[in-house]
BAFI-3210 file (N, C-alpha, C; in Angstrom, 3 decimals, decimal comma, padded with zeros to 6 digits):
// residues 292
n [1|2|3|4|5|6|7|8|9|10|11|12|13|14|15|16|17|18|19|20|21|22|23|24|25|26|27|28|29|30|31|32|33|34|35|36|37|38|39|40|41|42|43|44|45|46|47|48|49|50|51|52|53|54|55|56|57|58|59|60|61|62|63|64|65|66|67|68|69|70|71|72|73|74|75|76|77|78|79|80|81|82|83|84|85|86|87|88|89|90|91|92|93|94|95|96|97|98|99|100|101|102|103|104|105|106|107|108|109|110|111|112|113|114|115|116|117|118|119|120|121|122|123|124|125|126|127|128|129|130|131|132|133|134|135|136|137|138|139|140|141|142|143|144|145|146|147|148|149|150|151|152|153|154|155|156|157|158|159|160|161|162|163|164|165|166|167|168|169|170|171|172|173|174|175|176|177|178|179|180|181|182|183|184|185|186|187|188|189|190|191|192|193|194|195|196|197|198|199|200|201|202|203|204|205|206|207|208|209|210|211|212|213|214|215|216|217|218|219|220|221|222|223|224|225|226|227|228|229|230|231|232|233|234|235|236|237|238|239|240|241|242|243|244|245|246|247|248|249|250|251|252|253|254|255|256|257|258|259|260|261|262|263|264|265|266|267|268|269|270|271|272|273|274|275|276|277|278|279|280|281|282|283|284|285|286|287|288|289|290|291|292]
n.u [-001,542|001,527|004,901|006,818|005,226|004,197|006,476|006,893|004,643|005,292|007,549|006,358|004,743|006,698|008,324|006,522|005,730|008,128|008,532|007,472|009,105|011,547|010,821|010,428|013,063|014,188|012,839|014,075|016,129|015,340|012,961|009,379|007,714|009,602|010,912|008,826|008,608|011,147|010,997|008,972|010,119|012,398|011,174|009,870|012,011|013,786|012,121|010,805|012,745|012,739|010,142|007,305|005,525|002,204|-000,765|-002,725|-004,827|-003,483|-005,027|-006,301|-004,146|-003,658|-006,068|-005,857|-003,289|-003,131|-004,852|-004,011|-001,225|-000,015|-001,724|-002,133|000,530|001,600|000,038|000,654|003,480|003,823|002,336|003,868|006,109|005,188|004,653|003,387|003,695|005,652|004,825|002,071|001,159|001,328|-000,783|-003,130|-003,332|-004,434|-007,095|-008,006|-009,388|-011,902|-012,709|-012,777|-014,996|-017,046|-016,824|-017,294|-019,941|-021,031|-020,204|-020,147|-022,422|-022,491|-023,611|-023,875|-022,963|-024,173|-022,084|-020,003|-020,731|-020,628|-017,888|-016,913|-017,843|-016,428|-013,747|-013,833|-014,253|-011,840|-009,966|-010,730|-009,947|-007,180|-006,694|-007,558|-005,495|-003,754|-000,840|000,374|002,707|004,043|002,463|000,854|-002,185|-002,582|-000,889|-002,204|-004,740|-003,947|-002,955|-005,306|-006,454|-004,660|-005,301|-007,921|-007,378|-005,997|-008,148|-009,767|-008,133|-008,444|-011,119|-010,864|-009,345|-011,193|-013,120|-011,639|-011,250|-013,844|-014,066|-012,468|-009,701|-006,748|-005,308|-002,018|001,453|002,772|001,263|001,510|004,252|004,784|002,929|004,062|005,662|004,182|003,531|006,050|006,371|004,184|004,831|007,457|006,965|005,171|006,877|008,806|007,227|006,050|008,020|010,324|013,118|015,595|015,616|015,315|017,669|019,616|019,014|019,532|022,221|023,538|022,893|022,839|024,342|022,560|020,107|019,971|019,837|017,333|015,615|016,109|015,127|012,376|011,612|012,562|012,254|009,860|008,011|008,447|009,361|007,525|004,910|005,122|005,329|002,906|001,076|001,673|000,724|-001,988|-002,736|-002,656|-004,153|-007,373|-008,851|-009,863|-008,246|-005,728|-005,895|-006,210|-003,560|-002,516|-003,171|-001,095|000,795|000,602|001,248|003,942|004,902|004,342|005,833|008,458|008,807|008,778|011,101|013,219|012,859|012,173|009,565|006,787|003,608|000,689|-001,439|-004,212|-003,978|-002,857|-005,003|-006,806|-005,470|-005,823|-008,643|-009,104|-007,734|-009,324|-011,625|-010,728|-010,214|-012,829|-013,995|-012,628|-013,011|-015,623|-017,845|-017,808|-017,964|-020,411|-022,213|-022,134]
n.v [-020,763|-020,603|-021,872|-019,751|-017,424|-018,005|-017,777|-015,033|-014,111|-014,914|-013,313|-010,765|-010,926|-011,295|-009,016|-006,874|-007,548|-007,425|-004,766|-003,208|-003,697|-002,736|-000,083|000,658|000,569|002,647|004,866|005,286|007,040|008,988|011,599|011,022|012,351|013,534|011,227|010,086|011,916|011,600|008,936|008,909|010,680|009,273|007,054|008,325|009,664|007,600|005,635|006,965|007,153|004,812|003,984|004,564|007,644|007,933|008,184|010,012|012,507|015,155|015,882|013,518|012,094|013,365|012,885|010,189|009,747|011,391|010,481|007,733|007,824|010,251|010,753|008,135|007,183|009,238|009,155|006,496|006,441|008,350|007,124|004,810|006,034|006,886|004,883|002,614|-000,725|-002,514|-005,076|-005,283|-003,076|-003,952|-005,706|-004,286|-002,361|-003,772|-003,513|-001,854|-003,186|-003,573|-000,959|-000,104|-001,500|-000,259|002,422|002,083|001,356|003,720|005,818|004,876|003,480|000,707|-002,616|-004,305|-007,385|-010,121|-011,690|-009,876|-007,978|-009,593|-010,148|-007,586|-007,136|-009,119|-008,257|-005,749|-006,514|-007,862|-005,765|-004,158|-005,768|-005,677|-002,917|-002,566|-003,091|-001,002|000,943|-000,997|-003,572|-002,188|-000,728|002,297|004,149|006,339|005,696|003,422|004,457|006,250|004,440|003,181|005,361|005,526|003,128|003,741|005,809|004,446|002,933|004,968|005,637|003,292|003,576|005,817|004,672|002,854|004,637|005,974|003,846|003,459|005,705|005,225|005,144|003,470|002,166|001,652|000,507|002,584|004,880|004,803|005,331|007,805|009,551|009,762|011,967|013,962|013,774|014,420|017,267|018,299|016,605|017,433|020,103|019,821|018,465|020,433|022,259|020,816|019,093|020,554|022,635|022,088|019,355|018,233|019,082|017,890|015,176|014,812|015,610|013,824|011,393|007,882|004,843|002,770|004,097|005,126|002,715|001,899|003,783|003,116|000,494|000,907|002,400|001,068|-001,754|-002,336|-000,647|-000,097|-002,653|-004,351|-003,365|-003,595|-006,391|-007,078|-005,842|-007,354|-009,919|-009,346|-008,778|-011,232|-013,107|-013,830|-011,280|-012,132|-014,245|-013,219|-011,088|-012,209|-012,679|-010,613|-011,248|-012,680|-010,832|-009,518|-011,787|-012,335|-009,845|-009,804|-012,034|-011,311|-008,934|-009,923|-011,491|-009,778|-007,243|-007,912|-007,701|-008,054|-009,459|-009,283|-011,889|-011,376|-009,570|-011,200|-012,929|-011,064|-010,452|-012,882|-012,896|-010,618|-011,447|-013,611|-012,236|-010,878|-013,061|-014,011|-011,877|-012,073|-014,713|-015,226|-015,099|-017,437|-019,387|-018,809|-019,025|-021,712]
n.w [-013,671|-015,528|-014,928|-015,041|-014,672|-012,192|-010,640|-011,001|-009,612|-007,024|-006,606|-006,566|-004,232|-002,225|-002,620|-002,116|000,455|001,974|001,678|003,773|005,967|004,992|004,677|007,371|008,258|006,740|007,780|010,154|009,718|007,857|007,642|007,457|005,437|003,777|002,902|001,451|-000,698|-001,898|-002,668|-004,702|-006,487|-007,277|-008,520|-010,700|-012,026|-012,762|-013,964|-016,097|-018,005|-019,395|-019,797|-021,767|-022,123|-020,956|-022,952|-021,764|-020,407|-018,345|-016,165|-015,395|-014,515|-012,081|-010,717|-010,305|-009,012|-006,734|-004,530|-004,539|-004,479|-003,143|-000,777|000,291|000,826|002,339|004,690|005,391|005,740|007,775|009,757|010,320|011,266|013,619|015,522|014,357|013,879|011,441|010,528|011,319|009,908|007,260|007,196|008,101|006,138|004,069|004,416|002,531|000,526|001,576|002,135|-000,496|-001,460|000,039|-000,835|-003,552|-003,499|-002,440|-004,182|-006,839|-007,066|-006,979|-006,359|-003,164|-001,871|000,205|001,282|001,190|003,077|005,325|005,307|005,795|008,411|009,812|009,352|010,595|013,259|013,738|013,374|015,494|017,638|017,309|017,623|020,202|021,904|021,636|022,154|023,532|023,002|021,073|019,261|018,391|018,943|017,275|015,104|014,177|013,386|011,385|009,541|008,762|007,457|005,360|004,054|003,294|001,525|-000,490|-001,370|-002,440|-004,553|-006,038|-006,778|-008,373|-010,424|-011,477|-012,406|-014,352|-016,133|-017,039|-018,522|-020,622|-020,222|-019,432|-016,486|-016,013|-015,894|-017,145|-016,538|-013,738|-013,372|-014,775|-013,627|-011,195|-011,123|-010,012|-007,086|-005,629|-005,313|-003,564|-001,401|-000,652|000,001|002,153|003,863|004,359|005,713|007,907|008,946|008,912|007,853|009,041|009,778|007,269|005,964|007,606|007,229|004,484|004,194|005,860|004,796|004,605|003,253|003,641|003,751|001,172|-000,174|000,732|-000,520|-003,189|-003,191|-002,558|-004,785|-007,204|-006,824|-005,217|-006,484|-009,435|-010,482|-009,103|-009,851|-012,605|-013,023|-011,856|-013,600|-015,867|-015,102|-014,653|-017,208|-018,441|-017,053|-015,476|-013,419|-010,964|-010,408|-010,080|-008,212|-005,523|-004,800|-003,296|-000,732|000,258|000,916|003,564|005,066|004,462|005,302|008,106|008,999|008,182|009,644|012,225|012,228|011,297|012,534|015,064|016,013|018,157|018,861|020,902|022,291|021,821|019,722|017,733|017,375|016,373|013,971|012,636|012,368|010,791|008,492|007,798|007,148|004,857|003,182|002,923|001,567|-000,842|-001,830|-001,290|-003,030|-004,607|-002,582|-001,217|-003,296|-003,804]
ca.u [-000,372|002,700|005,966|007,412|004,308|004,115|007,662|006,602|003,687|006,039|008,394|005,483|004,349|007,878|008,752|005,576|005,728|009,350|008,459|007,158|010,304|012,496|010,331|010,712|014,498|014,418|012,273|014,985|017,064|014,735|011,589|008,444|007,265|010,768|011,115|007,789|008,986|012,308|010,535|008,286|011,075|013,232|010,342|009,639|013,262|014,346|011,155|010,456|013,812|012,526|008,717|006,667|004,528|000,848|-001,590|-003,843|-004,769|-002,829|-006,038|-006,542|-002,969|-003,863|-007,201|-005,388|-002,102|-003,238|-005,233|-003,253|000,180|000,263|-002,441|-001,864|001,877|001,806|-000,542|001,352|004,820|003,688|001,859|004,972|007,033|004,531|004,269|002,691|004,666|005,674|004,027|000,658|000,859|001,121|-002,104|-004,199|-003,452|-005,277|-008,484|-008,366|-010,360|-013,218|-013,033|-013,125|-016,375|-017,931|-016,774|-017,940|-021,372|-021,434|-019,922|-020,402|-023,729|-022,355|-024,338|-023,099|-023,483|-024,201|-020,768|-019,161|-021,110|-020,075|-016,442|-016,694|-018,059|-015,281|-012,561|-014,019|-014,016|-010,401|-009,288|-011,020|-009,086|-005,824|-006,647|-007,860|-004,231|-002,853|000,028|001,029|003,258|004,704|001,557|000,140|-003,512|-002,416|-000,351|-003,263|-005,753|-003,336|-002,875|-006,655|-006,617|-003,887|-006,107|-009,042|-006,824|-005,771|-009,472|-010,168|-007,362|-009,097|-012,331|-010,378|-008,948|-012,416|-013,729|-010,824|-011,530|-015,149|-013,891|-011,614|-008,274|-006,261|-004,281|-000,946|002,747|003,104|000,623|002,100|005,572|004,770|002,180|004,908|006,265|003,295|003,612|007,201|006,212|003,467|005,566|008,563|006,388|004,664|008,045|009,397|006,304|005,782|009,239|011,287|014,324|016,736|015,562|015,551|019,092|020,383|018,785|020,166|023,672|024,052|022,239|023,728|024,156|021,345|018,963|019,957|019,348|015,893|014,963|016,210|014,205|011,001|011,342|012,811|011,745|008,458|007,122|008,601|009,331|006,284|003,754|005,312|004,940|001,468|000,393|001,866|-000,184|-003,366|-002,997|-002,664|-005,068|-008,542|-008,574|-010,176|-007,153|-004,532|-006,137|-005,940|-002,132|-002,205|-003,360|000,194|001,661|000,722|001,907|005,376|005,188|004,339|006,969|009,698|008,906|009,114|012,485|014,184|012,659|011,835|008,256|006,000|002,202|000,004|-002,331|-005,430|-003,646|-002,721|-006,371|-007,326|-004,845|-006,509|-010,024|-009,005|-007,352|-010,523|-012,501|-010,175|-010,465|-014,259|-014,253|-012,020|-013,544|-016,991|-018,826|-017,831|-018,382|-021,822|-023,002|-022,231]
ca.v [-020,016|-021,415|-021,764|-018,417|-016,465|-018,333|-017,148|-013,597|-013,888|-015,040|-012,116|-009,662|-011,108|-011,063|-007,618|-005,994|-007,873|-006,871|-003,315|-002,567|-003,788|-001,800|001,259|000,900|000,851|003,975|005,904|005,533|008,109|010,002|011,949|010,310|013,088|013,662|009,916|009,933|012,695|010,977|007,690|009,179|011,315|008,200|006,291|009,111|009,974|006,385|004,940|007,696|006,953|003,561|003,729|005,571|008,516|007,490|009,139|010,295|013,911|015,395|015,940|012,160|011,732|013,902|012,195|008,862|009,675|012,128|009,553|006,487|008,067|011,242|010,544|006,802|007,009|010,224|008,574|005,259|006,735|009,034|006,114|003,953|006,864|007,214|003,741|001,507|-001,758|-002,846|-006,264|-004,941|-002,138|-004,719|-006,328|-003,291|-001,666|-004,573|-003,075|-001,105|-003,961|-003,348|000,443|-000,017|-001,966|000,774|003,600|001,725|001,425|005,105|006,741|004,280|002,810|-000,723|-003,380|-004,985|-008,724|-010,538|-012,156|-008,700|-007,421|-010,517|-009,906|-006,286|-007,311|-009,878|-007,406|-004,715|-007,164|-008,101|-004,484|-003,712|-006,557|-005,150|-001,550|-002,587|-003,171|000,066|001,393|-002,188|-004,342|-001,317|-000,028|003,451|004,348|007,280|004,955|002,539|005,256|006,767|003,335|003,048|006,447|005,123|002,118|004,443|006,557|003,441|002,605|006,085|005,464|002,228|004,162|006,661|003,788|002,336|005,750|006,167|002,750|003,722|006,808|004,779|005,291|002,295|002,361|000,687|000,914|003,877|005,920|004,751|005,971|009,210|010,348|009,912|013,305|014,904|013,794|015,004|018,688|018,436|015,911|018,268|021,292|019,391|018,145|021,708|022,901|020,030|018,476|021,636|022,605|021,527|017,897|017,904|019,285|016,871|013,869|014,750|015,715|012,630|010,200|006,717|003,882|001,996|004,934|005,132|001,392|001,897|004,548|002,305|-000,636|001,402|002,893|000,124|-003,110|-002,348|000,088|-000,351|-004,096|-004,922|-002,995|-004,139|-007,802|-007,110|-005,536|-008,518|-010,987|-008,894|-008,821|-012,620|-013,963|-013,127|-010,480|-012,896|-015,187|-012,462|-010,232|-012,857|-012,717|-009,609|-011,843|-013,171|-009,715|-009,392|-012,973|-012,048|-008,674|-010,180|-012,932|-010,546|-007,992|-010,704|-011,958|-008,692|-006,128|-008,486|-007,217|-009,075|-009,121|-009,957|-012,954|-010,791|-008,992|-012,300|-013,359|-010,023|-010,663|-014,012|-012,525|-009,722|-012,262|-014,383|-011,294|-010,644|-014,282|-014,045|-010,868|-012,505|-015,976|-015,410|-015,280|-018,861|-020,184|-018,594|-019,533|-023,149]
ca.w [-014,135|-015,842|-013,928|-015,071|-014,072|-010,759|-010,046|-010,973|-008,526|-005,769|-006,494|-006,164|-002,827|-001,378|-002,765|-001,432|001,878|002,565|001,541|005,051|006,794|004,403|005,013|008,786|008,361|006,180|008,644|011,271|009,369|006,991|008,027|006,579|004,261|002,899|002,294|000,439|-001,867|-002,532|-003,287|-005,961|-007,394|-007,825|-009,449|-011,914|-012,715|-013,373|-014,807|-017,315|-018,984|-020,112|-020,004|-022,611|-021,487|-021,319|-023,695|-020,856|-019,984|-017,062|-015,092|-014,933|-013,718|-010,727|-010,095|-009,892|-008,156|-005,462|-003,446|-004,561|-004,179|-002,107|000,490|000,853|001,365|003,398|005,906|005,739|006,235|009,065|010,707|010,739|012,036|014,894|016,350|013,694|013,518|010,015|010,264|011,398|008,831|006,035|007,270|008,214|004,859|003,180|004,588|001,325|-000,250|002,175|001,866|-001,916|-001,570|000,566|-001,700|-004,812|-003,214|-002,196|-005,285|-008,153|-006,970|-007,179|-005,355|-002,126|-001,644|001,610|001,717|001,374|004,384|006,311|005,315|006,434|009,857|010,312|009,346|011,621|014,550|013,860|013,556|016,857|018,532|017,182|018,169|021,643|022,633|021,205|023,244|024,051|021,898|020,108|018,345|018,928|018,368|016,171|013,970|013,681|012,691|010,164|008,590|008,212|006,489|004,183|003,357|002,667|000,389|-001,531|-001,911|-003,304|-005,781|-006,804|-007,364|-009,470|-011,520|-012,098|-013,133|-015,549|-017,045|-017,645|-019,460|-021,710|-019,918|-018,709|-015,464|-016,229|-015,350|-017,739|-015,720|-012,395|-013,390|-015,191|-012,643|-010,009|-011,126|-009,319|-005,617|-004,935|-004,960|-002,282|-000,336|-000,190|000,646|003,459|004,679|004,786|006,648|009,112|009,493|009,104|007,013|009,759|009,653|005,860|005,694|008,331|006,610|003,170|004,344|006,543|004,271|004,630|002,171|003,908|003,365|-000,295|-000,570|001,004|-001,592|-004,404|-003,062|-002,648|-006,138|-008,287|-006,555|-004,784|-007,391|-010,872|-010,731|-008,580|-010,664|-013,956|-012,974|-011,563|-014,850|-016,743|-014,683|-014,858|-018,638|-018,932|-016,299|-014,939|-012,221|-009,751|-010,161|-009,715|-007,041|-004,226|-004,479|-002,273|000,590|000,720|001,319|005,025|005,623|004,350|006,135|009,523|009,252|008,038|010,757|013,414|012,126|011,094|013,468|016,366|016,451|018,851|019,058|021,994|021,844|021,268|018,426|016,774|017,050|015,489|012,659|012,016|012,024|009,635|007,341|007,440|006,459|003,521|002,415|002,620|000,540|-002,094|-002,323|-000,782|-004,104|-004,948|-001,427|-000,920|-004,420|-003,607]
c.u [000,757|003,804|006,561|006,514|004,093|005,303|007,460|005,655|004,389|006,931|007,567|005,151|005,515|008,290|007,829|005,494|006,937|009,360|008,272|008,353|011,357|012,112|010,640|012,182|014,798|013,932|013,113|015,898|016,430|013,322|010,580|008,024|008,404|011,025|010,076|008,132|010,143|011,910|009,916|009,210|011,961|012,446|010,206|010,922|013,834|013,374|010,860|011,556|013,528|011,060|008,094|005,608|003,126|000,070|-002,881|-003,732|-004,197|-003,823|-006,323|-005,341|-003,201|-004,971|-006,769|-004,327|-002,265|-003,764|-004,341|-001,801|000,394|-000,402|-002,095|-000,505|002,220|001,271|000,246|002,712|004,756|003,227|003,009|006,041|006,468|003,913|003,459|003,715|004,537|004,778|002,537|000,255|000,562|-000,252|-003,216|-004,405|-004,330|-006,764|-008,941|-009,420|-011,775|-013,661|-013,443|-014,570|-017,351|-017,982|-017,438|-019,458|-021,838|-021,315|-020,283|-021,716|-023,650|-023,044|-023,382|-023,761|-023,415|-022,821|-019,808|-019,462|-020,541|-018,568|-016,103|-016,838|-016,881|-014,036|-012,650|-013,775|-012,526|-009,625|-009,532|-010,146|-007,654|-005,705|-006,865|-006,600|-003,236|-002,085|000,761|001,558|003,816|003,796|000,864|-001,219|-003,428|-001,903|-001,392|-004,288|-005,210|-003,210|-004,238|-006,938|-005,833|-004,662|-007,287|-008,575|-006,544|-007,108|-009,993|-009,408|-007,945|-010,364|-011,957|-010,018|-010,171|-013,093|-012,965|-011,122|-012,859|-015,078|-012,872|-010,124|-007,826|-005,180|-003,233|000,360|003,183|002,535|001,240|003,414|005,480|003,976|002,972|005,684|005,443|003,493|004,843|007,020|005,413|004,170|006,667|008,056|005,863|005,815|008,681|008,547|006,206|007,040|010,363|012,542|015,529|016,778|015,843|017,037|019,936|020,239|019,521|021,689|024,254|023,450|023,249|023,455|022,885|020,098|018,837|019,411|017,835|015,141|014,973|015,227|012,763|010,646|011,429|012,149|010,241|007,531|007,285|008,540|007,995|005,090|003,887|004,885|003,445|000,663|000,505|000,876|-001,643|-003,735|-003,134|-003,708|-006,260|-008,200|-008,829|-009,150|-005,904|-004,721|-005,855|-004,468|-001,779|-002,419|-002,055|001,101|001,741|001,357|003,422|005,754|005,284|005,540|008,284|009,894|009,282|010,590|013,472|014,084|012,318|010,522|007,475|004,581|001,659|-000,976|-003,591|-005,163|-003,466|-004,093|-007,016|-006,771|-005,565|-007,912|-010,036|-008,684|-008,530|-011,515|-012,033|-010,389|-011,930|-014,596|-013,738|-012,704|-015,007|-018,012|-018,964|-018,409|-019,892|-022,715|-023,160|-023,157]
c.v [-020,980|-021,137|-020,357|-017,399|-016,749|-017,741|-015,640|-013,265|-013,944|-013,819|-010,927|-009,753|-010,794|-009,595|-006,686|-006,299|-007,298|-005,352|-002,612|-002,611|-002,809|-000,365|001,612|001,241|002,259|005,095|006,158|006,721|009,257|010,309|011,403|011,063|013,309|012,341|009,665|010,683|012,077|009,689|007,966|009,858|010,263|007,360|007,030|009,304|008,743|005,770|005,639|007,623|005,753|003,303|004,893|006,361|008,086|008,589|009,403|011,753|014,058|015,418|014,553|011,625|012,131|013,159|010,822|008,931|010,390|011,246|008,324|006,685|008,991|010,902|009,192|006,730|008,075|009,667|007,347|005,547|007,408|008,041|005,269|004,725|007,203|005,979|002,658|000,464|-002,169|-004,032|-005,984|-003,979|-002,884|-005,375|-005,289|-002,562|-002,450|-004,292|-002,237|-001,855|-003,715|-001,893|000,620|-000,443|-000,889|001,995|003,315|001,763|002,879|005,987|006,185|003,510|001,318|-001,473|-004,044|-006,319|-009,069|-010,941|-010,986|-008,014|-008,284|-010,324|-008,610|-006,388|-008,059|-009,001|-006,328|-005,285|-007,386|-006,823|-003,932|-004,468|-006,033|-003,795|-001,534|-002,618|-002,119|000,597|000,244|-002,983|-003,480|-000,535|001,121|003,551|005,299|006,555|004,052|003,317|005,824|005,677|003,060|004,147|006,147|004,093|002,766|005,245|005,629|003,093|003,717|006,040|004,371|002,737|005,068|005,810|003,224|003,420|006,029|005,095|002,961|004,847|006,486|004,910|004,132|002,680|001,269|001,239|002,268|005,016|005,973|005,532|007,451|010,092|010,537|011,227|014,289|014,915|014,457|016,454|018,858|017,730|016,808|019,535|020,949|019,064|019,426|022,361|022,141|019,457|019,487|021,502|021,983|020,002|017,461|017,985|018,196|015,502|013,742|014,790|014,419|011,331|009,053|005,806|003,057|002,784|005,024|003,801|001,289|002,603|003,754|001,143|-000,174|001,795|001,785|-001,237|-003,089|-001,700|-000,357|-001,844|-004,699|-004,628|-003,486|-005,608|-007,954|-006,849|-006,689|-009,630|-010,607|-008,945|-010,235|-013,496|-013,152|-012,410|-011,280|-013,969|-014,471|-011,698|-010,918|-012,934|-011,727|-010,147|-012,401|-012,081|-009,573|-010,602|-012,764|-010,890|-009,017|-011,066|-012,157|-009,585|-008,709|-011,097|-010,788|-007,630|-006,599|-007,917|-008,368|-008,569|-009,876|-010,987|-012,399|-010,176|-010,070|-012,844|-012,356|-010,143|-011,786|-013,673|-011,584|-010,526|-013,105|-013,491|-011,021|-011,862|-014,372|-013,057|-011,323|-013,735|-016,202|-015,683|-016,755|-019,691|-020,057|-019,073|-021,038|-023,500]
c.w [-014,498|-014,828|-013,874|-014,375|-012,588|-010,008|-009,953|-009,817|-007,172|-005,544|-006,023|-004,677|-001,900|-001,420|-002,003|000,062|002,596|002,535|002,886|006,002|006,302|004,753|006,463|009,004|007,854|007,077|009,888|011,005|008,587|007,469|007,013|005,324|003,267|002,178|001,206|-000,838|-002,623|-003,250|-004,651|-006,969|-008,057|-008,829|-010,773|-012,708|-013,417|-014,369|-016,116|-018,370|-019,885|-020,480|-020,776|-021,844|-021,916|-022,038|-022,927|-020,414|-018,570|-015,909|-014,531|-014,161|-012,266|-010,000|-009,583|-008,803|-006,827|-004,328|-003,375|-004,136|-002,996|-000,781|001,110|001,519|002,408|004,719|006,365|006,354|007,608|010,132|011,233|011,497|013,414|015,540|015,691|013,273|012,052|009,695|010,286|010,285|007,536|006,010|007,238|006,892|003,880|003,392|003,406|000,508|000,265|002,007|000,403|-002,137|-001,106|-000,344|-003,048|-004,665|-003,108|-003,438|-006,660|-008,192|-007,300|-006,043|-004,367|-001,828|-000,151|002,103|001,937|002,712|005,499|006,440|006,029|007,948|010,474|010,415|010,414|013,017|014,771|014,102|014,962|017,860|018,499|017,865|019,673|022,481|022,132|022,394|023,891|022,862|020,797|019,203|019,051|018,251|017,181|014,927|013,336|012,865|011,381|009,101|007,975|007,185|005,207|003,364|002,636|001,450|-000,786|-002,192|-002,823|-004,625|-006,660|-007,493|-008,532|-010,683|-012,242|-012,936|-014,427|-016,594|-017,766|-018,667|-020,563|-021,476|-019,036|-017,704|-015,633|-015,677|-015,918|-016,904|-014,329|-012,363|-013,722|-014,240|-011,353|-010,005|-010,294|-007,797|-005,005|-004,503|-003,669|-001,127|000,230|000,500|002,039|004,407|005,222|005,866|007,978|009,758|009,684|008,271|007,705|009,615|008,220|005,543|006,351|007,670|005,282|003,273|004,900|005,999|004,146|003,432|002,373|003,513|001,849|-000,818|-000,350|-000,119|-002,891|-004,352|-003,250|-004,076|-007,188|-008,057|-006,256|-005,803|-008,841|-011,184|-010,312|-009,468|-012,099|-014,003|-012,713|-012,843|-015,845|-016,402|-014,930|-016,343|-019,187|-018,261|-015,798|-013,627|-010,949|-009,453|-009,663|-008,403|-005,703|-003,850|-003,370|-000,866|001,139|001,244|002,842|005,695|005,609|005,262|007,611|009,862|009,209|009,197|012,048|013,407|012,132|012,182|014,876|016,908|017,071|019,051|020,260|021,432|021,197|019,905|017,363|016,389|016,099|014,080|011,911|011,558|010,817|008,380|006,867|006,693|005,041|002,625|001,997|001,514|-000,826|-002,679|-001,948|-001,849|-004,477|-003,817|-001,195|-002,067|-004,320|-002,438]
res [m|n|l|k|d|s|v|f|a|l|i|i|i|i|a|w|g|l|n|f|v|v|l|a|i|g|l|d|e|i|p|p|l|l|l|g|g|l|r|f|l|a|v|a|a|f|g|s|l|f|i|k|r|p|n|i|p|l|s|w|w|c|i|y|i|l|p|m|g|l|l|q|f|a|f|m|f|i|a|m|a|n|g|m|p|a|g|l|a|s|l|v|l|q|a|q|a|l|f|t|m|l|f|a|f|a|f|l|k|e|s|v|k|f|y|q|i|f|a|l|v|l|a|a|m|g|l|f|m|i|a|a|k|s|g|i|g|g|m|s|l|l|g|f|l|l|t|l|l|a|a|a|s|w|a|l|g|n|i|s|a|r|t|m|s|k|n|g|y|q|v|n|i|n|l|v|i|w|s|s|w|i|p|p|v|p|f|f|l|l|s|y|w|l|e|g|p|e|k|i|e|a|a|l|i|n|i|s|l|s|s|i|a|v|i|i|y|l|a|l|i|a|t|i|l|g|y|s|l|w|g|h|l|m|g|r|y|p|a|n|q|v|a|p|l|t|l|g|v|p|v|v|g|l|i|a|a|t|i|v|l|d|e|k|l|l|t|l|q|w|i|g|v|g|v|v|f|l|g|l|l|t|n|t|f|g|k|k|l|f|s|r]
***
């Protein structure tokens, strides 16, 4: 990559890594499902002013955004509101790469290589080490399981994107922004049902500048800026050169959570983090290593 694109890559890693810390701050004042609806509403309302509507049937919008947007972020936001530390969330969510492999094998009949199985075993061992200390160090078992569901939802979104590509439709920033008009309705309905009108009213009436800043960050920085730069890099470089950048996200997330939120992990959890990260590295670079 040239210098400009290397800077863009660094911006993506930092923006997506800090995303989890910012989210944790926002959840202190706004219920998770309400925050999810506000996030997507802000993305759609601002982004559609500047980004052209994609020439893709509405049905494909739903097929893409419901798992990638609604399910992933509903599970993720609820998980972090129920005891999932921001730093660990940034790492566990990367299990989406392994879920994507499994779903591609099950639904798209794609082959699975030995190194991918090895990566899956490593990641599973690491996740077990992290979950074994649930209830200690600030992490709840419910939050951990919900984060895994968020990762699985992201993986389903990846399968949707692959299916769309096979049908001649490209997933780009245009689709990301315009399909964001869909999640707010179910998010707000679920918020009204599960969180209650009293919490919604209190959160909106007493919304602080920090909460507004959180929504702006989630919408403009993490989503519009992040995905725009990601699409730029994916369009200029091979996918196998760009995709490993996501490995830097949990590094930033864990460091930022330790500094800003004073999150602390037990020794076994840190070992689990290392094993999961090794599994992700194996899944990303295993083809080259095992071929050699």
